[in-house]
N, C-alpha and C positions, 0 to 999 in steps of 0.2 A: 392574380395572386398577390396578396399584400407584400410590401417591400420587406417586412420583418420576417415573414415566413420564408421568403426567397433567400434572405441572408442566413436563416437557420439551416436550411437544406444545403446551401452551398458550403457552409462551414462543417457540417456533419459529413458531407460527401468528401471534403478535402481531408479530414481526419481519417475517413475510412480508407481512402486511397493510399495515404501515407503509411498508416499503420498496417495494412494488409501487405503492402510491399515489404516492410520491414520484417513481418512475420514470415513471409515466403522466403525471404533471402536468408535469414539465419536464426532470428529469434525464436520461431516456432519449434525448431529442432532442439535448441538449447532449453527451452521451456520444458520440453518432453523429457529430456535427460535429467533435469534438475528436479522435477516434481512428480512425474508420472510414477504411480505405484508407491506413493508415500504411505498410504493405508495398507494394513495387512490384516487378514482374517485367519484365525486358527483353522487348520484343515484336519489334522490327524496326528497320531503318534507313530514313530517307526524306530527300529532298533538303530542304536549309535553305530556309526561307521567311522573308520579312520579318516581324519581330516575334518570331521564336523566340529563345529563350534562347541567347546565344552560348556559355555554358558547357556547353551540351548537344552542342556539335559534337564528333564523333568525328574526330580529326585523322588517325588511320591510315587509315580509309576515304576521307576527304576527299582524302588524298594519292594513293591508288590511283585514285580516280575522276576527279580533276581538278576536282571540284565539291564544295562544302560540304555534308556530310551530318551529320544529327543522329541520336541514338538515341531511339527511341520506347519508352515504358514504359507498362505498364498497371497500375492499381491492383489489389492483392489485396483482394478483397471480404470475405474471412473473416479475422477477428482472433482470436487466442487470448489469453485473459486468464488470468493465473495469479496466484492470491491467495496470498500468503506471510505467514502470520499467527503472531505470537509468542504462545504459550500458557504462557510461564514464570510462575512464581509471583507475580511483581510485577504481572501483568495482572489478578490477582483483587482488586486495591486499587481503591477507589472509594467514592463516597458512598452514602446510603441508597437512592437511586433506581436507580443504574446503575453497574456495575463497569467497569473499562477492558476486560475480556473481552467484556462484553455490547455495549458500543459497537463494538468491533472487529467483532462479528458483524453488527451493523446496517450498518456501512460495507461490509464484504465482501458482504452481501446486496444492497445498492444497486448495487455494481459488478456482481455476478453477474446480477441480473435486468436491468440495462441491457444486459449483453452478450447474454443470452438473447433479449431484446426485438429485438436487431439480428442474431439468427441467428449469433452467435458462440459459441465454445466456452469453457468455464471449468474450470480446474483449481485444485487446493489443495495447499499444503504447510503443514502445522502443525509448528512447531519450538520446541524449548527451547534447550538446548546440543547437541541431537541432533535428527535428523529424527523426528518423532512420528507423522506420517500423510502419505502422498502419494497423491493421487487425480488420475488422468489426466484431461486436459481432455475434457469432454463437453458436449453440448447437453442442453436440456430442463428444465422446472420441477422435476420430481422430483429431478434432480441438484442443483439449487440448494438445495432444502430439506435435502438430505443434508449439504451444505456448511455451512449454518447450524447443524445439529444437531451436527455434529462440532466446529465452532469453540466452541460453547457448553459442550459436555460431554465434550471430550477430558480424560482423566486422564493428564497427561504423566508419563513415566518419571523426569524430572529437573525440579528447580525452577529451574534456572539458565538463562542465556541466551547463545547464541553466534550472532550475526547473520551473522558471516563465514562459518561453516560452512553456514548455510542458503543463502546466496548462491552459495557455491562449488558446492554440490550442483546448483543451478539451472544454472549455467554449464556444468557437465558434462553434464547429462541433458536440456536442452531444445535440440534441434537447430535449431529455426526461432525467429526473432525473435518475441517475445511482449510483450504489455503486462504488466509485473510490478508488482502492487500490493503494496507491503511495509508491513504494518500492525504497529506495535510502539509501546512507549513509549521504546525506544532506550536503555534503561538497561542497558548492555552493555559488554563489552571492545571495543577499537577494531575497526573493520570497514572502514576507509576504502579499503584496496587492494582488497578483494573487491567493494565497492561500485563502484569505478571500472571493474573487469573486467566486472561484470554490466551496467553502463550502456552499454558498448560494444556488448555483444551484444543487449541487450533495451532497451525503453523502460520505464524504472523510475520509479514514482511512490512516494514515501514519505508514509505517513500517520502522523503522530506523535499518539498519544493520551495525554493527561495529565489529572490531577485537581487541582483547585484546592488541595487540602490538601497537595499536593506542592510548591507554590510558595514558601510561607512557613511558619514555625513560629508557632504561637499562643502568646500570653503567658498560660500556665496553671500555671506553677511547674514542679516536677519532672515529667518525662515519660519513660517507658520506651519506646524505639523498638526495633523488630525489622525486620531485613533479611529479607524474605520469601524470598529465594533462597538465603542462606547460613544463616539462623537466628540470626545474631549479634544480641545484645542491647546496648543502649546506653542509659545514664541521661543525660538532658539537662536542664539547668536553663533552662527556656524563659523565665523571668522576666528573665534576663540579656539586656539590649539588645544587647551585644556578641555573644552567641551567636546571637541572631536575625539580626543583620546579616551575620555570618560565613556562616551558612547560606544566606541569601538572595544573597549575593555569590557563593558557590561555585556555587549553582544557575544563577545567571545566566551565568557564565563557562563552565559545562558546556553550557548551551544555545547559547551563542554559537559554541563549538567544534564542536557537532553541526551547526548550521546552515551553518557553513563547510565541513564534510565533504560535505554534500549540494551545495552551491554548486560546489565544486571538481570533484565528479563529474558536474555537469550534470544533476542529478536534481531533478525538481519535488517540492515538499513541501506537505502539507496539515496544518494544525495544528487539532486538535479537543480539546475538553475534555468530560469526562463530565457536567458541569452545564449544558452549552450546546447549543442547537439547531445541529445539524451541517449543515442544509441550506444556509444562506447561504455557509458555507465551501465547499461543493461547487459551488454556483453560481459563486462567484468563480473557483475553480480551473478549471472547464470553460470559462468566458469567456476566461480567460488563455490557455488551450490553443488555443481556436478562433481567437483574434485572432492568434496566432503563425502558424497555418496559412494 
């Protein structure tokens, strides 16, 4: 067996074992309480009873019958989870232990195995500035393993990022309401309008993956920086305090604008870093969601 294929299988297996353990230990149950039954279907009308929610009263039926009637709904027991994962060149950045792409694969696997554990379907869209791979929602562990493999080893046709195009494709091609897990570093042109439209149609959760080395410039003298998506090179004098503070300020203002984009669209967000344990952040997110329900 070629060395590359052996390495692929080992990494997929490692992620499978790690994420399955997390799902069994806690996250699977939290996923169920946070998302299960998000969809509802109309079932029937029934006469209003003391304690019913007044906002459920159907006034047209009430007027015809002369008595207050409410709409009955039943939960949709099956949820479709759609993983939308950025595989542009900036996702290959990261420390020695883990790249942003590898962490994205672990987070996607955690959601995928949680969904499969609850008999839900999982689909996948890999994107750069164009759709790179689309897999229709399916059930089963074998399908989950394929998702992990595709995220890790997709060779994108483009190095750039267009989140708006990916969201627009989902809006056009997913007829039913889904849980959309959007995983990216969000270093991309503006996508605010497309995010708002997608959030109306679907339950969108944004997972931002970053690396500690992106937050600040080190004081190491002249440094040559390369934009992985455009290939542009830039010489920077990092010993200059003014240069380091300017970079830090611009990074902070970019992050604040990004957070406001998610807030305006009503989208939940999970912040993760390549050098940190992601489990506490997932626990906190699921608890917030469960509390709101």
